[in-house]
PDB file of the backbone (N, CA, C, O) and the ligand in Angstrom, with CONECT records:
HET     ZN  A 101       1
ATOM      1  N   UNK A   1      55.060 -10.666  41.657  1.00  0.00           N
ATOM      2  CA  UNK A   1      55.525  -9.403  41.049  1.00  0.00           C
ATOM      3  C   UNK A   1      55.361  -8.276  42.106  1.00  0.00           C
ATOM      4  O   UNK A   1      54.424  -8.315  42.903  1.00  0.00           O
ATOM      5  N   UNK A   2      56.245  -7.304  42.110  1.00  0.00           N
ATOM      6  CA  UNK A   2      56.215  -6.254  43.044  1.00  0.00           C
ATOM      7  C   UNK A   2      54.987  -5.285  42.692  1.00  0.00           C
ATOM      8  O   UNK A   2      54.687  -5.031  41.525  1.00  0.00           O
ATOM      9  N   UNK A   3      54.364  -4.812  43.703  1.00  0.00           N
ATOM     10  CA  UNK A   3      53.261  -3.886  43.526  1.00  0.00           C
ATOM     11  C   UNK A   3      53.797  -2.527  43.207  1.00  0.00           C
ATOM     12  O   UNK A   3      54.997  -2.315  43.381  1.00  0.00           O
ATOM     13  N   UNK A   4      53.011  -1.596  42.758  1.00  0.00           N
ATOM     14  CA  UNK A   4      53.424  -0.353  42.354  1.00  0.00           C
ATOM     15  C   UNK A   4      53.996   0.455  43.613  1.00  0.00           C
ATOM     16  O   UNK A   4      55.014   1.145  43.547  1.00  0.00           O
ATOM     17  N   UNK A   5      53.304   0.308  44.647  1.00  0.00           N
ATOM     18  CA  UNK A   5      53.781   1.161  45.843  1.00  0.00           C
ATOM     19  C   UNK A   5      55.110   0.578  46.427  1.00  0.00           C
ATOM     20  O   UNK A   5      55.847   1.291  47.108  1.00  0.00           O
ATOM     21  N   UNK A   6      55.412  -0.752  46.146  1.00  0.00           N
ATOM     22  CA  UNK A   6      56.671  -1.291  46.506  1.00  0.00           C
ATOM     23  C   UNK A   6      57.825  -0.780  45.673  1.00  0.00           C
ATOM     24  O   UNK A   6      58.925  -0.511  46.156  1.00  0.00           O
ATOM     25  N   UNK A   7      57.493  -0.654  44.309  1.00  0.00           N
ATOM     26  CA  UNK A   7      58.541  -0.153  43.398  1.00  0.00           C
ATOM     27  C   UNK A   7      58.937   1.204  43.737  1.00  0.00           C
ATOM     28  O   UNK A   7      60.111   1.566  43.666  1.00  0.00           O
ATOM     29  N   UNK A   8      57.952   1.992  44.118  1.00  0.00           N
ATOM     30  CA  UNK A   8      58.190   3.486  44.394  1.00  0.00           C
ATOM     31  C   UNK A   8      59.193   3.669  45.513  1.00  0.00           C
ATOM     32  O   UNK A   8      59.900   4.676  45.501  1.00  0.00           O
ATOM     33  N   UNK A   9      59.304   2.809  46.438  1.00  0.00           N
ATOM     34  CA  UNK A   9      60.197   3.012  47.600  1.00  0.00           C
ATOM     35  C   UNK A   9      61.573   2.284  47.374  1.00  0.00           C
ATOM     36  O   UNK A   9      62.423   2.245  48.263  1.00  0.00           O
ATOM     37  N   UNK A  10      61.740   1.736  46.197  1.00  0.00           N
ATOM     38  CA  UNK A  10      63.064   1.060  45.873  1.00  0.00           C
ATOM     39  C   UNK A  10      64.198   2.043  45.887  1.00  0.00           C
ATOM     40  O   UNK A  10      65.364   1.688  46.063  1.00  0.00           O
ATOM     41  N   UNK A  11      63.814   3.333  45.690  1.00  0.00           N
ATOM     42  CA  UNK A  11      64.875   4.353  45.686  1.00  0.00           C
ATOM     43  C   UNK A  11      65.624   4.440  46.959  1.00  0.00           C
ATOM     44  O   UNK A  11      66.735   4.969  46.987  1.00  0.00           O
ATOM     45  N   UNK A  12      65.045   3.925  48.051  1.00  0.00           N
ATOM     46  CA  UNK A  12      65.663   4.043  49.395  1.00  0.00           C
ATOM     47  C   UNK A  12      66.593   2.848  49.590  1.00  0.00           C
ATOM     48  O   UNK A  12      67.306   2.785  50.592  1.00  0.00           O
ATOM     49  N   UNK A  13      66.598   1.912  48.665  1.00  0.00           N
ATOM     50  CA  UNK A  13      67.473   0.686  48.932  1.00  0.00           C
ATOM     51  C   UNK A  13      67.105  -0.039  50.110  1.00  0.00           C
ATOM     52  O   UNK A  13      65.928  -0.311  50.349  1.00  0.00           O
ATOM     53  N   UNK A  14      68.133  -0.392  50.920  1.00  0.00           N
ATOM     54  CA  UNK A  14      67.989  -1.199  52.127  1.00  0.00           C
ATOM     55  C   UNK A  14      67.758  -0.338  53.357  1.00  0.00           C
ATOM     56  O   UNK A  14      67.584  -0.832  54.471  1.00  0.00           O
ATOM     57  N   UNK A  15      67.763   0.977  53.112  1.00  0.00           N
ATOM     58  CA  UNK A  15      67.638   1.912  54.278  1.00  0.00           C
ATOM     59  C   UNK A  15      66.265   2.032  54.857  1.00  0.00           C
ATOM     60  O   UNK A  15      65.291   1.626  54.222  1.00  0.00           O
ATOM     61  N   UNK A  16      66.149   2.592  56.077  1.00  0.00           N
ATOM     62  CA  UNK A  16      65.044   3.059  56.705  1.00  0.00           C
ATOM     63  C   UNK A  16      64.070   2.015  57.225  1.00  0.00           C
ATOM     64  O   UNK A  16      63.228   2.396  58.038  1.00  0.00           O
ATOM     65  N   UNK A  17      64.086   0.840  56.878  1.00  0.00           N
ATOM     66  CA  UNK A  17      63.165  -0.182  57.476  1.00  0.00           C
ATOM     67  C   UNK A  17      62.019  -0.499  56.549  1.00  0.00           C
ATOM     68  O   UNK A  17      61.628   0.314  55.712  1.00  0.00           O
ATOM     69  N   UNK A  18      61.484  -1.703  56.711  1.00  0.00           N
ATOM     70  CA  UNK A  18      60.519  -2.263  55.849  1.00  0.00           C
ATOM     71  C   UNK A  18      59.116  -1.683  56.030  1.00  0.00           C
ATOM     72  O   UNK A  18      58.435  -1.313  55.074  1.00  0.00           O
ATOM     73  N   UNK A  19      58.740  -1.625  57.232  1.00  0.00           N
ATOM     74  CA  UNK A  19      57.375  -1.138  57.581  1.00  0.00           C
ATOM     75  C   UNK A  19      57.164   0.285  57.228  1.00  0.00           C
ATOM     76  O   UNK A  19      56.150   0.619  56.614  1.00  0.00           O
ATOM     77  N   UNK A  20      58.083   1.153  57.591  1.00  0.00           N
ATOM     78  CA  UNK A  20      58.000   2.580  57.320  1.00  0.00           C
ATOM     79  C   UNK A  20      57.960   2.880  55.782  1.00  0.00           C
ATOM     80  O   UNK A  20      57.262   3.777  55.311  1.00  0.00           O
ATOM     81  N   UNK A  21      58.753   2.070  55.045  1.00  0.00           N
ATOM     82  CA  UNK A  21      58.834   2.233  53.647  1.00  0.00           C
ATOM     83  C   UNK A  21      57.540   1.799  52.955  1.00  0.00           C
ATOM     84  O   UNK A  21      57.099   2.404  51.979  1.00  0.00           O
ATOM     85  N   UNK A  22      56.941   0.715  53.502  1.00  0.00           N
ATOM     86  CA  UNK A  22      55.647   0.154  52.964  1.00  0.00           C
ATOM     87  C   UNK A  22      54.544   1.296  53.188  1.00  0.00           C
ATOM     88  O   UNK A  22      53.775   1.617  52.282  1.00  0.00           O
ATOM     89  N   UNK A  23      54.522   1.855  54.393  1.00  0.00           N
ATOM     90  CA  UNK A  23      53.542   2.906  54.669  1.00  0.00           C
ATOM     91  C   UNK A  23      53.642   4.111  53.732  1.00  0.00           C
ATOM     92  O   UNK A  23      52.656   4.665  53.246  1.00  0.00           O
ATOM     93  N   UNK A  24      54.959   4.486  53.507  1.00  0.00           N
ATOM     94  CA  UNK A  24      55.198   5.693  52.590  1.00  0.00           C
ATOM     95  C   UNK A  24      54.801   5.275  51.158  1.00  0.00           C
ATOM     96  O   UNK A  24      54.303   6.089  50.380  1.00  0.00           O
ATOM     97  N   UNK A  25      55.020   4.054  50.847  1.00  0.00           N
ATOM     98  CA  UNK A  25      54.648   3.638  49.457  1.00  0.00           C
ATOM     99  C   UNK A  25      53.180   3.701  49.195  1.00  0.00           C
ATOM    100  O   UNK A  25      52.743   4.124  48.125  1.00  0.00           O
ATOM    101  N   UNK A  26      52.400   3.272  50.190  1.00  0.00           N
ATOM    102  CA  UNK A  26      50.903   3.326  50.022  1.00  0.00           C
ATOM    103  C   UNK A  26      50.467   4.795  49.942  1.00  0.00           C
ATOM    104  O   UNK A  26      49.600   5.126  49.133  1.00  0.00           O
ATOM    105  N   UNK A  27      51.044   5.680  50.759  1.00  0.00           N
ATOM    106  CA  UNK A  27      50.670   7.055  50.752  1.00  0.00           C
ATOM    107  C   UNK A  27      51.060   7.720  49.419  1.00  0.00           C
ATOM    108  O   UNK A  27      50.288   8.489  48.846  1.00  0.00           O
ATOM    109  N   UNK A  28      52.267   7.407  48.943  1.00  0.00           N
ATOM    110  CA  UNK A  28      52.752   8.061  47.716  1.00  0.00           C
ATOM    111  C   UNK A  28      51.888   7.498  46.511  1.00  0.00           C
ATOM    112  O   UNK A  28      51.567   8.267  45.605  1.00  0.00           O
ATOM    113  N   UNK A  29      51.532   6.251  46.493  1.00  0.00           N
ATOM    114  CA  UNK A  29      50.685   5.720  45.377  1.00  0.00           C
ATOM    115  C   UNK A  29      49.300   6.474  45.429  1.00  0.00           C
ATOM    116  O   UNK A  29      48.735   6.834  44.396  1.00  0.00           O
ATOM    117  N   UNK A  30      48.826   6.676  46.588  1.00  0.00           N
ATOM    118  CA  UNK A  30      47.541   7.422  46.766  1.00  0.00           C
ATOM    119  C   UNK A  30      47.640   8.853  46.233  1.00  0.00           C
ATOM    120  O   UNK A  30      46.767   9.284  45.478  1.00  0.00           O
ATOM    121  N   UNK A  31      48.672   9.590  46.606  1.00  0.00           N
ATOM    122  CA  UNK A  31      48.822  10.955  46.332  1.00  0.00           C
ATOM    123  C   UNK A  31      49.117  11.099  44.800  1.00  0.00           C
ATOM    124  O   UNK A  31      48.787  12.145  44.242  1.00  0.00           O
ATOM    125  N   UNK A  32      49.700  10.134  44.124  1.00  0.00           N
ATOM    126  CA  UNK A  32      50.065  10.315  42.652  1.00  0.00           C
ATOM    127  C   UNK A  32      49.019   9.852  41.686  1.00  0.00           C
ATOM    128  O   UNK A  32      49.065  10.140  40.490  1.00  0.00           O
ATOM    129  N   UNK A  33      48.089   9.139  42.223  1.00  0.00           N
ATOM    130  CA  UNK A  33      47.099   8.596  41.245  1.00  0.00           C
ATOM    131  C   UNK A  33      46.034   9.718  40.878  1.00  0.00           C
ATOM    132  O   UNK A  33      45.824  10.651  41.653  1.00  0.00           O
ATOM    133  N   UNK A  34      45.401   9.595  39.720  1.00  0.00           N
ATOM    134  CA  UNK A  34      44.466  10.571  39.323  1.00  0.00           C
ATOM    135  C   UNK A  34      43.200  10.402  40.241  1.00  0.00           C
ATOM    136  O   UNK A  34      42.638   9.310  40.326  1.00  0.00           O
ATOM    137  N   UNK A  35      42.770  11.507  40.920  1.00  0.00           N
ATOM    138  CA  UNK A  35      41.613  11.510  41.739  1.00  0.00           C
ATOM    139  C   UNK A  35      40.356  12.011  41.032  1.00  0.00           C
ATOM    140  O   UNK A  35      40.452  12.722  40.031  1.00  0.00           O
ATOM    141  N   UNK A  36      39.178  11.649  41.541  1.00  0.00           N
ATOM    142  CA  UNK A  36      37.956  12.199  40.919  1.00  0.00           C
ATOM    143  C   UNK A  36      37.752  13.695  41.345  1.00  0.00           C
ATOM    144  O   UNK A  36      37.923  14.084  42.500  1.00  0.00           O
ATOM    145  N   UNK A  37      37.399  14.432  40.379  1.00  0.00           N
ATOM    146  CA  UNK A  37      37.123  15.858  40.689  1.00  0.00           C
ATOM    147  C   UNK A  37      35.790  16.015  41.407  1.00  0.00           C
ATOM    148  O   UNK A  37      34.803  15.432  40.958  1.00  0.00           O
ATOM    149  N   UNK A  38      35.709  16.754  42.475  1.00  0.00           N
ATOM    150  CA  UNK A  38      34.435  16.962  43.241  1.00  0.00           C
ATOM    151  C   UNK A  38      33.458  17.877  42.456  1.00  0.00           C
ATOM    152  O   UNK A  38      32.271  17.957  42.770  1.00  0.00           O
ATOM    153  N   UNK A  39      34.026  18.586  41.389  1.00  0.00           N
ATOM    154  CA  UNK A  39      33.161  19.446  40.731  1.00  0.00           C
ATOM    155  C   UNK A  39      32.617  18.815  39.360  1.00  0.00           C
ATOM    156  O   UNK A  39      31.413  18.842  39.102  1.00  0.00           O
ATOM    157  N   UNK A  40      33.513  18.277  38.541  1.00  0.00           N
ATOM    158  CA  UNK A  40      33.059  17.669  37.281  1.00  0.00           C
ATOM    159  C   UNK A  40      33.083  16.215  37.247  1.00  0.00           C
ATOM    160  O   UNK A  40      32.675  15.611  36.255  1.00  0.00           O
ATOM    161  N   UNK A  41      33.571  15.574  38.351  1.00  0.00           N
ATOM    162  CA  UNK A  41      33.559  14.126  38.508  1.00  0.00           C
ATOM    163  C   UNK A  41      34.465  13.381  37.526  1.00  0.00           C
ATOM    164  O   UNK A  41      34.365  12.159  37.419  1.00  0.00           O
ATOM    165  N   UNK A  42      35.328  14.066  36.822  1.00  0.00           N
ATOM    166  CA  UNK A  42      36.272  13.316  35.959  1.00  0.00           C
ATOM    167  C   UNK A  42      37.505  12.935  36.841  1.00  0.00           C
ATOM    168  O   UNK A  42      37.927  13.687  37.719  1.00  0.00           O
ATOM    169  N   UNK A  43      38.022  11.794  36.571  1.00  0.00           N
ATOM    170  CA  UNK A  43      39.238  11.509  37.294  1.00  0.00           C
ATOM    171  C   UNK A  43      40.560  12.138  36.785  1.00  0.00           C
ATOM    172  O   UNK A  43      41.511  11.497  36.338  1.00  0.00           O
ATOM    173  N   UNK A  44      40.491  13.413  36.909  1.00  0.00           N
ATOM    174  CA  UNK A  44      41.621  14.221  36.318  1.00  0.00           C
ATOM    175  C   UNK A  44      42.281  15.086  37.353  1.00  0.00           C
ATOM    176  O   UNK A  44      43.021  15.993  36.972  1.00  0.00           O
ATOM    177  N   UNK A  45      42.081  14.886  38.588  1.00  0.00           N
ATOM    178  CA  UNK A  45      42.619  15.721  39.588  1.00  0.00           C
ATOM    179  C   UNK A  45      44.101  15.193  39.984  1.00  0.00           C
ATOM    180  O   UNK A  45      44.312  14.008  40.242  1.00  0.00           O
ATOM    181  N   UNK A  46      45.038  16.128  40.003  1.00  0.00           N
ATOM    182  CA  UNK A  46      46.336  15.834  40.438  1.00  0.00           C
ATOM    183  C   UNK A  46      46.837  16.743  41.506  1.00  0.00           C
ATOM    184  O   UNK A  46      46.394  17.887  41.608  1.00  0.00           O
ATOM    185  N   UNK A  47      47.734  16.276  42.291  1.00  0.00           N
ATOM    186  CA  UNK A  47      48.204  17.062  43.392  1.00  0.00           C
ATOM    187  C   UNK A  47      49.202  18.019  43.025  1.00  0.00           C
ATOM    188  O   UNK A  47      50.205  17.657  42.411  1.00  0.00           O
ATOM    189  N   UNK A  48      48.996  19.291  43.372  1.00  0.00           N
ATOM    190  CA  UNK A  48      49.934  20.409  43.187  1.00  0.00           C
ATOM    191  C   UNK A  48      50.949  20.479  44.290  1.00  0.00           C
ATOM    192  O   UNK A  48      52.148  20.511  44.012  1.00  0.00           O
ATOM    193  N   UNK A  49      50.520  20.504  45.534  1.00  0.00           N
ATOM    194  CA  UNK A  49      51.339  20.493  46.651  1.00  0.00           C
ATOM    195  C   UNK A  49      50.497  20.005  47.799  1.00  0.00           C
ATOM    196  O   UNK A  49      49.342  19.641  47.579  1.00  0.00           O
ATOM    197  N   UNK A  50      51.024  19.976  49.049  1.00  0.00           N
ATOM    198  CA  UNK A  50      50.290  19.427  50.128  1.00  0.00           C
ATOM    199  C   UNK A  50      48.953  20.099  50.277  1.00  0.00           C
ATOM    200  O   UNK A  50      48.906  21.280  50.624  1.00  0.00           O
ATOM    201  N   UNK A  51      47.834  19.386  50.025  1.00  0.00           N
ATOM    202  CA  UNK A  51      46.475  19.843  50.284  1.00  0.00           C
ATOM    203  C   UNK A  51      45.869  20.648  49.056  1.00  0.00           C
ATOM    204  O   UNK A  51      44.676  20.950  49.037  1.00  0.00           O
ATOM    205  N   UNK A  52      46.740  20.981  48.038  1.00  0.00           N
ATOM    206  CA  UNK A  52      46.310  21.753  46.934  1.00  0.00           C
ATOM    207  C   UNK A  52      46.154  20.772  45.705  1.00  0.00           C
ATOM    208  O   UNK A  52      47.107  20.099  45.312  1.00  0.00           O
ATOM    209  N   UNK A  53      44.966  20.726  45.148  1.00  0.00           N
ATOM    210  CA  UNK A  53      44.645  19.863  44.058  1.00  0.00           C
ATOM    211  C   UNK A  53      44.098  20.629  42.866  1.00  0.00           C
ATOM    212  O   UNK A  53      43.353  21.601  42.986  1.00  0.00           O
ATOM    213  N   UNK A  54      44.502  20.146  41.740  1.00  0.00           N
ATOM    214  CA  UNK A  54      44.073  20.771  40.420  1.00  0.00           C
ATOM    215  C   UNK A  54      43.420  19.754  39.472  1.00  0.00           C
ATOM    216  O   UNK A  54      43.980  18.684  39.234  1.00  0.00           O
ATOM    217  N   UNK A  55      42.241  20.086  38.933  1.00  0.00           N
ATOM    218  CA  UNK A  55      41.589  19.368  37.917  1.00  0.00           C
ATOM    219  C   UNK A  55      41.979  19.887  36.602  1.00  0.00           C
ATOM    220  O   UNK A  55      41.843  21.085  36.357  1.00  0.00           O
ATOM    221  N   UNK A  56      42.495  18.997  35.665  1.00  0.00           N
ATOM    222  CA  UNK A  56      42.903  19.453  34.318  1.00  0.00           C
ATOM    223  C   UNK A  56      41.753  19.340  33.398  1.00  0.00           C
ATOM    224  O   UNK A  56      41.926  19.681  32.228  1.00  0.00           O
ATOM    225  N   UNK A  57      40.586  18.897  33.788  1.00  0.00           N
ATOM    226  CA  UNK A  57      39.376  18.946  32.972  1.00  0.00           C
ATOM    227  C   UNK A  57      38.621  20.170  33.072  1.00  0.00           C
ATOM    228  O   UNK A  57      38.305  20.788  32.055  1.00  0.00           O
ATOM    229  N   UNK A  58      38.292  20.585  34.301  1.00  0.00           N
ATOM    230  CA  UNK A  58      37.495  21.732  34.432  1.00  0.00           C
ATOM    231  C   UNK A  58      38.322  22.953  34.973  1.00  0.00           C
ATOM    232  O   UNK A  58      37.772  24.021  35.242  1.00  0.00           O
ATOM    233  N   UNK A  59      39.612  22.753  35.112  1.00  0.00           N
ATOM    234  CA  UNK A  59      40.591  23.772  35.523  1.00  0.00           C
ATOM    235  C   UNK A  59      40.281  24.248  36.995  1.00  0.00           C
ATOM    236  O   UNK A  59      40.628  25.379  37.337  1.00  0.00           O
ATOM    237  N   UNK A  60      39.683  23.468  37.803  1.00  0.00           N
ATOM    238  CA  UNK A  60      39.493  23.957  39.227  1.00  0.00           C
ATOM    239  C   UNK A  60      40.634  23.600  40.123  1.00  0.00           C
ATOM    240  O   UNK A  60      41.158  22.487  40.077  1.00  0.00           O
ATOM    241  N   UNK A  61      41.019  24.551  40.945  1.00  0.00           N
ATOM    242  CA  UNK A  61      42.009  24.310  41.983  1.00  0.00           C
ATOM    243  C   UNK A  61      41.367  24.492  43.308  1.00  0.00           C
ATOM    244  O   UNK A  61      40.745  25.514  43.598  1.00  0.00           O
ATOM    245  N   UNK A  62      41.533  23.446  44.134  1.00  0.00           N
ATOM    246  CA  UNK A  62      40.860  23.462  45.400  1.00  0.00           C
ATOM    247  C   UNK A  62      41.666  22.831  46.492  1.00  0.00           C
ATOM    248  O   UNK A  62      42.674  22.184  46.207  1.00  0.00           O
ATOM    249  N   UNK A  63      41.270  22.988  47.729  1.00  0.00           N
ATOM    250  CA  UNK A  63      41.982  22.321  48.781  1.00  0.00           C
ATOM    251  C   UNK A  63      41.288  21.109  49.208  1.00  0.00           C
ATOM    252  O   UNK A  63      40.063  21.049  49.104  1.00  0.00           O
ATOM    253  N   UNK A  64      42.020  20.069  49.716  1.00  0.00           N
ATOM    254  CA  UNK A  64      41.406  18.951  50.290  1.00  0.00           C
ATOM    255  C   UNK A  64      42.513  18.338  51.197  1.00  0.00           C
ATOM    256  O   UNK A  64      43.404  19.046  51.666  1.00  0.00           O
ATOM    257  N   UNK A  65      42.434  17.051  51.422  1.00  0.00           N
ATOM    258  CA  UNK A  65      43.401  16.546  52.367  1.00  0.00           C
ATOM    259  C   UNK A  65      44.818  16.508  51.674  1.00  0.00           C
ATOM    260  O   UNK A  65      44.938  16.625  50.454  1.00  0.00           O
ATOM    261  N   UNK A  66      45.857  16.340  52.513  1.00  0.00           N
ATOM    262  CA  UNK A  66      47.222  16.532  52.123  1.00  0.00           C
ATOM    263  C   UNK A  66      47.626  15.475  50.988  1.00  0.00           C
ATOM    264  O   UNK A  66      48.300  15.827  50.020  1.00  0.00           O
ATOM    265  N   UNK A  67      47.204  14.235  51.152  1.00  0.00           N
ATOM    266  CA  UNK A  67      47.592  13.223  50.222  1.00  0.00           C
ATOM    267  C   UNK A  67      46.446  12.564  49.477  1.00  0.00           C
ATOM    268  O   UNK A  67      46.695  11.662  48.677  1.00  0.00           O
ATOM    269  N   UNK A  68      45.243  12.955  49.692  1.00  0.00           N
ATOM    270  CA  UNK A  68      44.164  12.441  48.991  1.00  0.00           C
ATOM    271  C   UNK A  68      43.030  13.399  48.869  1.00  0.00           C
ATOM    272  O   UNK A  68      42.986  14.401  49.583  1.00  0.00           O
ATOM    273  N   UNK A  69      42.080  13.116  47.957  1.00  0.00           N
ATOM    274  CA  UNK A  69      40.991  14.039  47.745  1.00  0.00           C
ATOM    275  C   UNK A  69      39.731  13.337  48.375  1.00  0.00           C
ATOM    276  O   UNK A  69      39.344  12.229  48.002  1.00  0.00           O
ATOM    277  N   UNK A  70      39.147  14.051  49.326  1.00  0.00           N
ATOM    278  CA  UNK A  70      37.875  13.545  49.849  1.00  0.00           C
ATOM    279  C   UNK A  70      36.763  14.431  49.392  1.00  0.00           C
ATOM    280  O   UNK A  70      37.000  15.587  49.043  1.00  0.00           O
ATOM    281  N   UNK A  71      35.558  13.928  49.381  1.00  0.00           N
ATOM    282  CA  UNK A  71      34.431  14.624  48.839  1.00  0.00           C
ATOM    283  C   UNK A  71      33.987  15.610  49.911  1.00  0.00           C
ATOM    284  O   UNK A  71      33.486  15.213  50.962  1.00  0.00           O
ATOM    285  N   UNK A  72      34.179  16.938  49.630  1.00  0.00           N
ATOM    286  CA  UNK A  72      33.719  17.913  50.672  1.00  0.00           C
ATOM    287  C   UNK A  72      32.206  17.948  50.678  1.00  0.00           C
ATOM    288  O   UNK A  72      31.560  17.765  49.647  1.00  0.00           O
ATOM    289  N   UNK A  73      31.662  18.182  51.832  1.00  0.00           N
ATOM    290  CA  UNK A  73      30.181  18.142  52.070  1.00  0.00           C
ATOM    291  C   UNK A  73      29.547  19.288  51.235  1.00  0.00           C
ATOM    292  O   UNK A  73      28.412  19.176  50.771  1.00  0.00           O
ATOM    293  N   UNK A  74      30.272  20.333  51.067  1.00  0.00           N
ATOM    294  CA  UNK A  74      29.726  21.558  50.435  1.00  0.00           C
ATOM    295  C   UNK A  74      29.361  21.297  48.922  1.00  0.00           C
ATOM    296  O   UNK A  74      28.454  21.930  48.383  1.00  0.00           O
ATOM    297  N   UNK A  75      30.075  20.375  48.280  1.00  0.00           N
ATOM    298  CA  UNK A  75      29.784  20.206  46.858  1.00  0.00           C
ATOM    299  C   UNK A  75      29.000  18.908  46.597  1.00  0.00           C
ATOM    300  O   UNK A  75      28.988  18.381  45.485  1.00  0.00           O
ATOM    301  N   UNK A  76      28.365  18.425  47.630  1.00  0.00           N
ATOM    302  CA  UNK A  76      27.542  17.214  47.455  1.00  0.00           C
ATOM    303  C   UNK A  76      26.401  17.456  46.479  1.00  0.00           C
ATOM    304  O   UNK A  76      25.790  18.523  46.539  1.00  0.00           O
ATOM    305  N   UNK A  77      26.090  16.559  45.614  1.00  0.00           N
ATOM    306  CA  UNK A  77      25.034  16.764  44.626  1.00  0.00           C
ATOM    307  C   UNK A  77      23.834  15.841  44.952  1.00  0.00           C
ATOM    308  O   UNK A  77      23.837  15.097  45.932  1.00  0.00           O
ATOM    309  N   UNK A  78      22.889  15.924  44.143  1.00  0.00           N
ATOM    310  CA  UNK A  78      21.728  15.086  44.413  1.00  0.00           C
ATOM    311  C   UNK A  78      22.009  13.626  44.213  1.00  0.00           C
ATOM    312  O   UNK A  78      21.401  12.781  44.871  1.00  0.00           O
ATOM    313  N   UNK A  79      22.918  13.309  43.318  1.00  0.00           N
ATOM    314  CA  UNK A  79      23.426  11.913  43.224  1.00  0.00           C
ATOM    315  C   UNK A  79      23.878  11.341  44.551  1.00  0.00           C
ATOM    316  O   UNK A  79      23.557  10.199  44.879  1.00  0.00           O
ATOM    317  N   UNK A  80      24.630  12.136  45.328  1.00  0.00           N
ATOM    318  CA  UNK A  80      25.157  11.647  46.564  1.00  0.00           C
ATOM    319  C   UNK A  80      24.085  11.444  47.575  1.00  0.00           C
ATOM    320  O   UNK A  80      24.225  10.575  48.436  1.00  0.00           O
ATOM    321  N   UNK A  81      23.014  12.198  47.522  1.00  0.00           N
ATOM    322  CA  UNK A  81      21.944  12.154  48.440  1.00  0.00           C
ATOM    323  C   UNK A  81      21.068  10.837  48.250  1.00  0.00           C
ATOM    324  O   UNK A  81      20.395  10.366  49.167  1.00  0.00           O
ATOM    325  N   UNK A  82      21.136  10.340  47.093  1.00  0.00           N
ATOM    326  CA  UNK A  82      20.271   9.156  46.772  1.00  0.00           C
ATOM    327  C   UNK A  82      20.826   7.946  47.485  1.00  0.00           C
ATOM    328  O   UNK A  82      20.065   7.030  47.796  1.00  0.00           O
ATOM    329  N   UNK A  83      22.056   7.901  47.744  1.00  0.00           N
ATOM    330  CA  UNK A  83      22.753   6.662  48.244  1.00  0.00           C
ATOM    331  C   UNK A  83      22.387   6.514  49.690  1.00  0.00           C
ATOM    332  O   UNK A  83      22.830   5.570  50.345  1.00  0.00           O
TER     333      UNK A  83
HETATM  334 ZN    ZN A 101      37.026  18.936  37.448  1.00  0.00          ZN2+
END
């Protein structure tokens, strides 16, 4: 059965080549999934535009990477330091 990221690039049909579509599919799957909020830790963060992320739980809007949310060093908590 086709993976989610493979389905997402079906819109291109046979065009543009297999490898580049596979790469795009992986990035799009990453950017569309719900990410963990660095402030409230709920997986409720969605992408507004390139690098702009919004948490629907605590209403925080913040910048991170273009296609994914990484944990910024500034909001590290004590839980992070234990690891
Ligand atoms: Zn939040």
